[in-house]
N, C-alpha and C positions, 0 to 999 in steps of 0.2 A: 667122601662120606655120603651118605642116603639119604637124596631127599623125600619126606615124609609129605604124600598128598592128601589132603583132608576132600573126604569124599562126601557127597550129597546128604548120605543118609548121616553122616558124622555131621554135618553142617545144621541137616533139619534139627540133631540132637541137641545140638549146642542152644539153636533158635527156639527150642523147647524148654530147654531150662532155664532160661532168662527167664519167663512165667513163673509166677505165683502159684502154690496149690489152689488156691480161690479161683484165680484166672482159668485156670485150666478145667476145673470144677463147672465153672460158668461154661465155659468153651462146650463142654458134655451137656450141658442142662439145655443148651440153646439147640445143638445139636439132633437130640433126643424128640426134642420139640417138632422140630419141622421134619426128621423122619415120623413119629408116629401121625404128626398132622396130614402129611401126604401120603400114607399107606390110607387114610382112614376119610378120605374123602368123597370117594368113587374113580369112579373111570374115566375113560376117554372114548363114549360113545356116545358122543354126539349126534345132531340132526345134519350136520353138515352146512353148506351155503341154503341160501332163500329165494322164492321166486315171490313174487309182489301179485297175489290175485286181488283183483280190483274187486269192488262190492257188487255182487248180482253176474261176475265171471264164472265161466266154467272152464275144466281142463277133463281133457279124455285122456283115457291111457287104453292100450292096448295089449295085453296079458296072454306069455305064451308060455300055454301051458306044458307041464313037461311029464312023461310018464305016466298018461292018463288020470294025474291028479286035478283038483278044481279047487277053485276060490274057497277059502276057509275063515281068514280073516282081512280086516284092511286096518292098518294103523298108519296112524296121523300125528306129526309132530310139526306143530302150528306155533309160530313164534307170536312177534307183536301184534296184536289186533286192534283195529284202530276204530274201536268201542269202547263204550264204557266201562271203567275198570270197577268189576263187581257185579257185572251183566254178564250173561253167558251170551253167544255169538253161537251162529247154526251153519253147519256143513252138511249138506242134504248130497246123499251117496246114492248113484243111479249105476244100474246093468242095464245093455241090450246085447242080442244075440247080431252073432255075426252077419247074417242074412238081411236085415233090415235096422234102420236107423228107428229105434223104438226105447225109449228111457225110460224104466222101470224103477219102483223103490221096492219091490218087493224082496224075499230071499233073506231077511232082516235088514235090510237097509233102510235108507228112507232119512229124515231130517233128524241130525244128533245136535244135539245141544254139547258148547264145551265153554268152561267158564273162563272169561278172562281175567286172569289173576284170582281171584276168587268170586265168585258167585252164590247165593241161598238158593238157586234153582235144584230140586232135586232131582229133575232132570240130566244135567248136567253128566257128563259120564267123565270128563276128568278135567284139565287147566292146560291152557298153552304151555308151550316150551317142555311138558312131558307127553310120551310115547300116550294116544289115546286109539284105544280098538275102537272101529266104527261099525262093527257089526255085531247083532244081538248075540249074546253069550247062551242065549236058551233056545235060537232058533236052527233047528235042522235038518231043513230043507237041505237038501243036495243040487248045485248048480251044474247044472250040463255042460260040456265042454265047447258046446256052440257058444256060448257066454262068455265070448273073451273080452268085452270091452265094458270099460267104468270108470264114471261120470262124477266128480265131485264140484259142486256148487257152493259158494260161498257168502253170506248174508253181510258183509261187511267187508272191508279191506283189510288184507292178512296176509302177514311175510310168513310164506309157508315154506318149513325147511325140507321136509321129506314125507314120500307117500310109500309105504310098504303093504305089498300084497303076498301072504302065506298063504301056502297051499292046504291040503288036507292031509298031505302028509309031511307040514312043519318047516317045508322048503321054502326059499324066497321065489317067487315066482317074476322070471324075468317079464321088467314091463316098458313099455315104449311111451315117449308121447312125441318124438322129432315123424314128420310129414315123411321124411325119405327112408327111415325106418322099420315105420310101419306098412309103407307099401312094397317096402320086400316081404312083407309076411303075410300079407292078405294077397286075396285070387282079384282076378282084374275087377270079377263080377262086383267083390266086396268093396275095393278100393272104390268105386262110381259110387258105391253108398256110403260113403264115408271120407270122401277125398273133402270133404268141404269143410265137414268137422276139424280136420286136423290141418288143413292147410291155412284156416284161421286161426290156427293158436300158434302155429310154425313160427310165426316174426315176433312173438311175446319172448321178451328181453330176460334172460336166466332160467328158463324153461328146464334145463335139462338140471337145475339144481334139486329138482322134486326128486329124483333117481342117485342122486352122487352118494347117498350114505344108507345103504341097504343092508347092508350087515349089523346096523347098529342099534336094531330094536332093542329096548331093555324094559321088561315087563318086573311087574311087581311095585310097593308101595312104600321106600323106605326113602332116607334120605340122601342114600347114595345113589339111588337109582331116580330119584325127583329131586325137583328143585323146591327151595323155599318159597313163598311169598313175596320175602324181602329181596331175596336173588333177582325175582322177575323182574323188576325194575330196572337191575345192572344190567339183565339181560334183554332188557327194553332198551334200554342207553346205547347197549352195544351196537344192536341191530339197524337203528333207526342210524347211526354213524357209517356202517360199515356196507348194510346191505340197503337201505333205503337211500344212502346217497342224496343226492340233490331232488329225486323225485317226489311230487307230491301226491299221496293218493285221492282219489276222485272220490269224494265222500268220505262216511264215516268221522271219528273223533279222533283226532292226534293225539295221543300219549305220550309223558318224555318223564324220567326221572328229576324234577326242580325242587329237589329236597337238599339238593350238593352242588357242586361247581362245578365248570368243565372239564377242570383236569381230573378229577376223581375217578374218573371211568378210563383215561385212557391206558393206563399200565395194565389193565383188564382187557380192554382193546387187544393191545402186543400178546397179550398170555393167549386170547382165542384165537388168533391168530396164526400162533403155533401149535398150540394142542387142541384146537376145534373147539366149539361152542359145547363142551362136557362139562360134567359136575369138575374134573380135575382141572379143566384148562378154566374154569371158572375161578376155583379157589384155592388153586395153589398161591397166585398174588397176594391172597390172605396170610397164607401161611406162613410164607414170606416172610411178609411184615411184621407177624407177631411175631416170628423166631428174632427178627431183629430189634423188635419193640422190648424183647424180654434182656436181648443183651446192652443195648440204652439204660433200661432200668438198671442193670447189675452193673453200668459206668457210672452212673449219675448218683447212685447209693454208695458206692466207692468211694465218689468225690464227698458226698457228704459225711461220709464215717469215718475213713480210713485215715485221709492226708497224708496217704505215704505209708501208713502202720499196717503192715501187713497182717498181724495178727485179726486186727479192726474189719479185714476185707468180709471177713465171716459174717457180719451184720448185713453186708451188702447182697453176698451170697444168698443170704436167708433173703431178703426181701426178693430179689429174682426170682426165687423159687416158689411163695407165697402167690406172685404174679401170674406166675406159670402155671400152678396147680389150684387157685384159687374159681376155676368155675369160667370164665368168660374167655381164657386162653385157650380151651380145646372147644366153644363152642362159638362164642363168636369171631374167636379168630380162625376157625376152621371152614368159614361161610364165605360167599362170594360179596360181601359186603365192603363199604370205604372204612369202615370203624377202625380196623387195626392200624390199615394207612393212615389215617389222622392223627390217632394214639401216638405211633411212630414219628410224625413230623413235630407233634408237639412238645414230646417228651426230647428229642433229639437239640430241638430247640430252647427248651431249657436249659439242658445238659452243655451244650457249646456257650450260654448266656452264661451260666454258673462258672463256667471255667473262666472266664472274662473276670468275671467278681473277685474270684478266688487269686487270679492271678496275674491280673491287670495289664500293661504293657510293659515288653520286656525292654529293656535300654539297649541292647546288642544287638534284637529284632525287634523293633516295633511294630513295621509292618505285618512279618510273619504272625506275630502273638495277639497282633489286633483279629488276624482270619476268624478268631472264635466269632465275633461281631458277624461278618459276612455270612460265616457258614449258618449261625443262629437266626439271621435275617432270613436268606435264603430258604432255610426249612420252613422258617413260617409264613413267607410268599407262596409257596408251596400248597400250604396246611389250608390259606385264605382260599387260593384257586380250587381248593378240592372241594370248600365247604365254608363258604361267607360267613357263616354263623363262627369259623375259627377265628375271627377278627377282635369279636370277645375276650379269644383265649389267651393273647396279647399282652392282658391285662397283667401277669406274673412276668411273662420273659420281660415287659417294657421296664418294670417295677425293678427284676434285675440288673437291667440295664443301668438305670437311675442309680442304683444304688453302686453301681459298678464304677460310674462316674464321677459319685461324690468322693468314695475309696481313692479312686485314681488321685483325685485334687487333695484329698488331706495328706495320699502318701508325700506329694510332691511339695505341699506345705512343711509338713515333719520333716523333708531334708533341709528347707530351707531355713528351718530354725535350729536342725543339729547346726548347719554351715554357721552360722551366731552365734550359737553358744559355745562355739569350738574355738569362733574368731574370740570371743570376749572371756575364755577360758585364758587363750595366749597372751593377750594383750592385758591380764589380771597379773601375769606374773614377769610382764616385761617393763623395763623401765624405760627405754628408748621410745622417744617420741616417732623418729621417722620408722622403726622397725612396724611399731603400732600400726599408724597410716600404711603401710607393707601391707600388714596381717590383715585391715581393712579392707583394702584394695582385691586384695585375694579374694578374700569373700565374698565381695561385693562379683566380681566374676565369676565367682564359681556360682552365685546365685543368680545371676545374669542368664547363664549357658542351663540352669535348670528352669529357668523361666521360658527361654527357646523350646527346651527340649518337653515339657509343659504345652506349651503352646502346640507345637508338631503334634502330640500326641491327643492332644486333645482335637484339633482339626482331624484329623487321622478317625478316630474314634465316631465322632458324628459324622464324618462322612460314610463310611462306611454303613453305618447304622442309616444314613438318609436312605444308600444304595441299595442296601439288600431288604429293610423293612417295607419303604417307600415306593423306590423305583422297580425293586423287585415285585413286591407283589401285583404292581401295574402291569409290568411284561408279563406276567404268570400268567395273568388271568386276560389279558387281551390274547397270548399267544394259543394260551390251551382252548381258548374260544374257536377258533377255526375251526377245525374239525367239526366242531359243533354248531357253526353257522346257519348251517338251514333246519338245523331240531330247532332254534331262536325263532329262525324266519318262519315255521311254520307253527308254533306258539303263540309270538307275538304280533304277527300280521295279522290285519284282517283280511287281507285277502295275499294269500302266500305267494300265489300264481303273479301278482304286479307286487314286490312288496314295494314300501315306498320308507320305511326306518332304517336307522344306522346301527353300524355294531355297536356304540357307544348305547343308543336306547336298547339292545338286545340285553348288553349287560349289565345294566342298569332294574330291568326287570327280573332278569336271573336275581342279580343281588338281592333284593326284596323279596324275592318268591321264598329263597333259601332261609328266610327266619321264620318259614312255618313251614311244621310237617303235614305236608299233603298228602303223600302216595303212601293211603289205609290199606290194610293188608285187613282178611277175617279174622285176625287174632288181637289187631289193636288196640280195642276197645277193652279185651280182659287184659291188656300185660301195661294199658297205660297208668301211669303214676306220676309225679309232681319230681322236679328236680332236686327236690331234698329230700325226697322218699329215698335215692339210693343211700344214704348214710347207715342205715344198716340193713339194706336191700329189701325193704320190704315187700317189694314183688318180683318175680322170676318172669321173666319172658320166654313164652311157647312159642319156638320159632317154626317148628315142624311139629304137626301133630298126623298120625297115621292110626289112629286106634281103631282094632276092631270091636267086636264084641267081646265081653272079660278081657280084654287083651290090651296093655296102654304101650304106646310108641309112639314118643316124645322126643325132641330137640328141645329142652329148655336149657335159657341163658339165667343160670345162677348161681350168685356167688355164694362161696362156701359159707353156711351161717355162721358157726363159731370165728371163723376170720372176720364178718362183718362187726360180729357183738365187741368180740376183741379190739381193733380197730376203733370204733367207736369209744369203747372205753380210755385207749391209747390215747384219743386226741383231746375226749375232757382232761386228762391227767395233765397231759402235756400243756393243754393251754392254761390249765391251774399253777402249774411249775412256771411257765415265761410269765404268768403276772406275778407271783408273789416271789420272783426273782425282781423284778423290777421294782416292784411295792418297799421289798426290804432293804433296796440300796444297792441292786445291780451287782456288781463286782464286790464290793463290798458289806454285803450282805449276808445272809444265813444258808439262802441257794446258792452261794457261790462255788465253782468247784475248777479243777483243771478241764473237763470234760463240758461244763458250762457253754462254752464259746460256740464246741462245736452243736450239742442240743440245741440251742437256742438260733444257731443257722439253721443248722436243718429244718426245725420246727417253721420257719418262715418260709421256707423254699416248698416245702410239703401244703403249708398252708395257702401258699400262692398259687400251686399247683391243683388245690381243690376249689380255690374260687375260678380260676381260667379255667375250669374244666363245666364248672355249674353253668356260667354266664349265658355260655350260648347256646343252654336249652332251657333258660328259667323262664322264660316266657311263650315259649312252644308247646302245644298241645300234643295230646298222644305220646310221651317221650314213653319209654320204656327202661326197664334194666339194660338192654341190647345197648343202647348208648351210653353206658355208663363206664366202657370201656376205659378210655381216656382217665374218668373219675379215680377208677381203683388204682390206678399206675400208682398215685400219690395215694389213695388212701390206705391201702393195705401197707404202705411204708410205715405209716404209724405204729404198726406191731415191733417190728423190730427196733424201732426209734426208741420206744416207750421201755422196752428190756434192757437196752443198750442204756437208756436214764438209770434205771432203777439198779443192775448191774455195777456200774458208776463206782454207787454207792456201797452196795455190800460186798465188803473186801472178806467175808469168811468164805474158806472154803468147805462145803461139805464132804463130799465124795469126788473120785473122778470117773467121766462118764466113757466105759470102754475102754477103760483103762488109760485114756489120753488126754480126754478133754476135762479142764479144773471146772468143778462145776461150785456154784454156791445156790443159793434159794431162789434167787431170780431168773438163773438158768435154770431150775429143776422146772421152777411153776412153767417156763418157756418150753421147756423138752416137754411135758406132760400135756401142752396144750397142742405142741405140733402133732402127739398122737392122736390127740382128739380130730385135728385137722384132715388126721391121715384116715381114720375111721369113716367121716365124713365123705371123703372125697371117694373111698372106695365104695362108700353106698350112692353114690352118685353118678357113678358111673356108667351106668345105663340111661340117664337123662341126658349126658353128656354128650354119647355116643348115639343115640335112637336106637339103643336095643329092647327088642320086643319081651313086657313081662306082663306076667298076670296083674291084673288092676290091686287085689290086694297086697301082692309083691312090691308095686310100686307105692302103694300109699305107705307102706311100712320102712321102705326102704330110703325115700324122699321126698313122699308126699309132704311130710311137716318140715322142712327145709325151707321154708317161705312164711313169714310172720303172715300174709295175707294172702289166701288162696282165692287165684285169678280166675277159678272157676276151670281150669284145663290142667290143672296139676293132678289132682287126684277126683 
C-alpha cells in the first residue's frame, strides 16, 4: 500500500482553506495598505551619523578636486539644533587658498540661515533634517583650483549629519577632515600653514561622521524627500538618544519631544538604526503599525458584529475598509509620527478586554482564558508609557473590565440558582426524606465547588488586572525611560553637569508635561481645533506644504467628508435607538429584536472608544485632526453598525448586487454611499500623497472637503 505524503504546499492550502472569505479579504486589505504605504514613504537617503558642532566652533575641510573641476555647491544636512524652535540658526561658510590661511566669505558663501524646524525668517534657506544648499544659486563667480579649503562655523550647538561638496561637473568632491588624510594631500609648505587648523579638530569625537553618506544628497521639495515639521520632533528625540548620548552641549537651548512618553520613540530608534535616518527608515514603523491597526479593527469589529456568524463578517470587513480608505491611514499612517502606534495599542487593548467580557473565564483552562486581561493590560501599559495622556483612554478599557467581572459573577450566580432549582425539582417528585437530604447535600457540595471555582477565577482576574495595568504600566514607564535618562537630565536639571534629581523626579515632570501639547509647528495654529471638532471633521490638518506660485502641493490629514457626516448621523440614530429601547421596556419593548443585543453591545463599546479617545486631548491646546486617528477607529464604525441595525429590520429583498449579494433598501443606500465615498477618495488622492496640482484643480478636487478652511487648503 502506497503512503501518500502531504507536501508543504498541500499543508498551506489546507491551512488557507480554514479561513473565511472575509478573513482572507481582510488579510489582503492589510497587505495592500502596507505595500502602498511602504512604497510611497520615500527613500533610504539619510544624512548618516552625526557630529556635535559646539556653539562658535569651526570645521575645516580639504577638497581633492578631480579632472580640473572646482567647487560649485555645498550641501548641509543638519540635525538637531540646540536653539529656540521657530527661529533660525546661522552656518557661516568660508573658503581659503592653499598658500595662506585666509578665510573669506566671497564666491557666494557667507552667513547662511537655516530654520530650526520652522521660522518666519525670509532669509532662511531651508530647515534642519533636510538637505540645504549653502551657496547662492545666483552666484556665477568661478573658484580657482587653488581654493581647496572650506570652513563651516556654527552659531549654536548643532548635530551635523553630513556636508557634501559638488563640483562644476555635478560630481561629489572627495573631502577630508582627518589630520593624517589632509597631510598626505598637502605639500610641506601647505601643511606648515594649515597644520594647527586640522590638528585642533582631529581629536573631536565623531568628526568622520560629517563625510559618511556622501552620495545621499536629495534635492527637491516634496514630502518624499523632506520631512514634515511634526516628524522633525521625532528625529530630534532619536538623535538625542543615539547621537548626543550623555554629552551636554556647551550653550544653546536644549529641545526634546515633550508631548509623548519615553517608550514612543524606541521603535523608531530601532528602525532608523536598521534603515538609517531616512524617510523610509523613520516612516516604515508607522506603516507597520497602521497595517496592524487595520487588522485589529477587523478583529474587534468581527467580535462586535459576527459572533461566529460568517455571513455577518462582511460588516466587520466594511469597518476595516472604511478606516483604511477614510483618509488618516494614508496620511498620518504614513508619516514618522507616534499616533498610529498609540491607536494600535489602545484598539488592541479594547479587543482583548472585549474578549474577556464576552467569553469570561473558561472552566477547563481558566489561566489561559484570563490571559485576555493580561494582554489587554500590557498593551494599555505600553500606550501609557508611549504617551501618559493615554492614561485617560483607559476609561473605556476599565469599564469593559468591570462589566466583564460583573458578568462573571452573574454567570456563577446563575449556575448556583440552576443547581438549587434542579434540586428543588428533584425533591418535589421525591417522597423519601433520606433521598431528599441526599439531593440537598449533593447540591450544596456542587454549590461549594462553584464557590471555590468563582473564588479562584475572581482572584485570577483581579490579580492579572493589577499586574498588567498597574505593575505593567509602572515597569514599562521606568524601563523605557532608561535610554532617555540623559534627555530628562538636560530638560529638568538646573545644572545638567551636576544633576541632583532622581529618576522619579524626571518621570513626574515628563508625565505632567505630556498633558500639554507644546511642540508647535508653523502649521499648528491653522490646524488647531478642540477635541469635539473631530465629530464632523471640521478641520483637516495640513502636515506638509511645498506650494509654488500657481501650484498646490501638500499632505492633508482629512477624514473623508461624506464618511464623517454619515458617521455623525449614525451616531445620533443609534443613540436615539438605544434610549428608546430602554425607555420602551428593553427586551419586552417595541424595539426589541434578536439583533438588539448585538447592536447595543457594539454601541456601548464604540461609545466607550469615542470617550476614551477624546479625553486625552480634551484639555490640551493646539489639537488637530492628526490626533484624531484613534477617535476615527471607533467613530467610522458607527457607519456599518447603523446599516447593520437598519438592515436587520428590513427583510424585503429588492434585487441582487452583482447577481450574488442579496440587497434590501438599507443595503442599496449603503451601496450608493460607498460609491460617494469612493469618488471623494479618488478626488482626495493628491492631498493624501502630496501630488502637485494647479491651485484651481486642488480647490475643485478636494478644497471643499473640510467645512472650516484652515487657510492652507485652498
